[in-house]
N, C-alpha and C positions, 0 to 999 in steps of 0.2 A: 562661707559657702551659702548661696541662696537656698531658701527653704524649698524642699522637694528635689534638690539636686542630688543624684546618687554619687557615691564616692568615685573618685577619678578612675580607679582601676576597673570598676564595674562598667563605667561608660565606655572605656576602651574595649573591653571584652564584648560588649553589645555591638559596637561598631564593626568589630572584626567578623561578626556573623553574617553581615550583609554582603551581597556580591559587590564587586568593584563598581564604582560610579561611572556611568557612561559620560563621554565628553559633553554631550548636550544637556545633561542634567545639572541643576544648580544645587548647591548645598550651602547653607548658612551655618557657619561655626560661630557660636555666640562667644565672642571675646571682646574685651574693651579695647578700643583704639582711640587715640587722642584725636579730637575733632580737627580736621584739616583747616577749617576756617579760623582756628585759633593759633595757627602757626604763622609766624612773621614771614611776609613775602621774601625778605632777603635770604632766608635759609631754606625755602621750599625746594629749590633745585638740588641743594646739597643733600637734603633728606631723601629726595626722590632717587638720587644717583648713588647714595652710599651703599657700598657692598654689591652693586650691580654685577660686577665681574665675577665674584665668587658664586653668586646665585646663578648666573648664566653657565658657569662651569658645572654646577650640580645639575641644572636643567639639561645640559647637553649629555651628561652621563645617564640621566634618567631616560632620555630619548633613545640612547644607544644600547642600553642594557636593561634586561628584565628585572634584575635585582641590584639595588645600589645601597651601599652602607656608607654613611658619612660619619667619620669619627675623629678622634684626636689621640695623640700618643699619651701613654701613661694611664689612660682611663681603662679600667678592666672591662667595662661593658661593651665597647666596640669589639674588643678581643673575644669576648664571650659570644657575641652575635656571629662573628666570623667563624669561630670554632663550630658553632651549631650548623651554619650553612655548609662548612667543609664536611662535617660528619654526615649531613644529609645528602651530600653530593650535588649541591645546588651552586651553579656558577654565579658569581656576583662581581661587581666593580666596587672597589674600596677607595674612598677619597679620605685623606687625612689632612687635617688643618691644625698644625701646631700641637702644643701640649698645655698642661696647666700653667707653664711658665712663658708661653709664647703664642702669638697670633690670636689672642682673644678678640681683637678688633675685627679680624677676618671672620671669625666664627659668629660674632654677634649678629650680622645681617641674616645669617641662616636661621637663627633663633627667632628673629623678628618675622622673617618670611613664613616659616612654618607654624609659628606660635608654640613650638616645642622648645623647652629650655635646657634640655640635656642631650648628651650624646650616648649612643649613636642615634642617628636619624636614618630610618630604614624605609626604602621605597620598593614596592613590588608592583610590577606592571604599571608604573607611573603613579601609583597611589601611595601616599604616605601612611605607613601602618604603625608608626611609633618607634619604640626602642627595643632593646634586647629581650626584655620580658614579654613584650607584645609579639615579637617574632616567634618566641618559643611556644606561644599559644596557638600558632598556626600549624596546620597539618603539614608535615614535611612532604607528603605526596602532592599536596596542592602547590607547595612551593616549587617542587621539581617540575610539575606540569607548567607552572607559570614561567619557569626559566627555560623551557624548551623553545 
């Protein structure tokens, strides 16, 4: 971890205190990406198109629903997030991609797209807010308002 970088959970908590980002604002998330100039030309199209369909499916759900939970079978954390939303009376769209034993290739582009390596991936009003623990730190009243 770079010097001066707060623990991961602390950074997420701090991000959740800010209002949603307006579409015209830009935000730079500091994460390492492989330099595209070092990718062989023969595989650039393959890299660019890998997982495009699953990402488009999630983007369509985000556009159509105020709250979207992306998860996988057998993982207790997507189930935990859904129970939290159900108890709070917040409607949501749930997308499930395989289990620990299947569809890992289908889930991988979602991890690369968001930069988030675990499930669930939760979106509120088009903004990626993190996982089940991050969801539980949000005020249920705010979630209900967002879902209306």
